[in-house]
C-alpha positions, 0 to 999 in steps of 0.5 A, spaced: 107 156 711 112 162 711 115 165 717 111 171 717 105 167 717 107 163 723 109 168 727 102 172 726 099 165 728 103 165 734 101 172 736 094 170 735 094 164 739 098 169 745 092 174 744 087 168 746 092 164 751 097 169 753 102 163 753 105 158 748 109 152 749 114 150 744 112 143 743 105 145 742 107 150 737 111 144 733 105 140 733 101 146 730 106 148 725 109 141 723 116 144 724 121 142 728 122 145 735 129 148 733 125 152 728 120 154 733 125 156 738 128 161 733 121 164 731 120 166 738 127 168 739 126 173 733 119 175 736 122 177 743 128 181 739 122 185 736 119 186 742 113 182 740 113 177 746 117 174 752 121 167 752 120 163 758 123 156 759 119 151 754 115 157 751 113 164 751 108 169 754 104 175 751 107 182 752 102 186 756 101 193 753 097 199 754 096 205 750 101 203 745 098 196 744 097 193 737 090 194 738 091 201 738 096 201 733 091 198 728 086 205 729 088 209 723 092 215 725 087 220 724 082 217 727 086 215 733 087 223 734 080 224 734 078 218 739 084 220 744 081 227 744 074 224 746 077 219 751 080 224 754 073 228 755 071 221 758 077 221 763 075 228 765 068 226 768 071 221 772 071 221 780 074 217 785 070 211 787 065 212 781 062 205 778 062 205 771 060 202 764 065 202 758 062 199 752 066 195 747 068 201 742 075 203 740 074 210 744 073 205 751 079 201 749 083 208 749 080 210 756 082 204 759 089 205 756 089 211 760 086 209 766 091 203 766 097 208 768 092 213 772 092 213 780 084 213 781 080 208 785 074 205 780 069 199 779 069 198 771 064 193 768 066 192 760 063 187 755 070 188 751 075 182 753 081 187 752 079 192 756 078 188 762 085 185 761 088 192 760 084 195 767 086 189 771 094 191 770 091 197 775 090 195 782 086 201 784 081 199 779 076 193 780 074 190 774 067 186 773 066 181 767 059 180 765 060 173 761 056 171 756 057 169 748 064 171 746 064 175 739 071 174 736 070 180 731 068 185 736 072 182 742 066 183 746 061 179 750 054 179 748 047 176 748 042 174 754 047 172 759 051 178 759 044 183 758 041 179 764 048 180 769 048 187 767 041 189 769 044 187 776 048 193 777 047 200 779 052 204 776 054 212 777 056 213 770 055 209 763 059 211 757 056 209 750 059 210 743 053 211 738 054 209 731 049 215 729 044 220 731 038 222 728 037 229 730 030 230 728 028 224 731 033 224 737 034 217 735 041 213 737 043 207 732 048 202 732 051 197 727 047 191 729 041 188 733 045 184 738 049 190 740 043 195 740 040 191 745 046 190 749 047 198 749 039 199 751 040 195 757 047 199 759 043 206 758 038 203 763 043 201 768 046 208 769 045 214 774 048 218 769 049 217 761 054 219 757 053 218 749 060 219 745 059 221 738 064 225 734 061 231 730 060 227 724 055 222 727 050 227 727 049 226 720 048 219 719 044 213 721 046 206 723 042 200 721 039 199 728 035 204 733 037 202 740 034 208 744 033 216 744 037 222 746 033 224 753 033 230 757 039 230 762 043 226 758 050 228 756 053 228 749 061 227 749 063 230 742 068 235 739 069 242 737 066 241 730 059 240 732 054 244 728 052 250 732 044 249 730 045 242 733 048 244 739 042 249 740 037 243 739 041 239 744 041 245 749 034 246 748 032 239 750 036 239 756 042 235 754 049 237 756 054 238 751 061 236 753 066 238 747 072 241 751 
């Protein structure tokens, strides 16, 4: 195994456990402890971790975390703009739900450093970790089946636990909006079932959708746009679509 491969494996282990042990890594990679310590030293110099006696711990990061860096630069600008609009709707004492989208991840990264008292439920593990750094924010985990690909908890247990909560505001990013049928869609059945439950848990519902989402459908329809809902979008939203939404008493937040 090459050095860079070994370092990437160490980072992957840290994402799961938040700390690693020299002896353990020596066994995993079948290399000497001297080599492991050298790897950890180099990684600390690169700002990837912090060495401890006998091992290393993860460097907890906010808005500049690796997850955010992996979002395409142009997408990051758009998503950050939408995330800031989410932040603008929040008030002291709100009880909210953030879904497992990258926009919610950016929202969490902004909230991590913001002085505001909130209770936040999210089914994304990284969002829970980020918000736990802010002592003003109560973070509530739902449990359930962990999906490594989406870094989120889904399934019957997560749905059942979510149904127990009464929330002020629910924020859901949608994969597509069929404006003719007013249908909201997403990429999978499991995700759709969870989002449908989340929508029913909030007094106020905010659907997050970039303007191009109004011209595409994802595979699974999980709900419909209804009177009284809010749509958080961008300034490029088509005027005809804006008119249709307004006529159906759907509030548009675009600036």
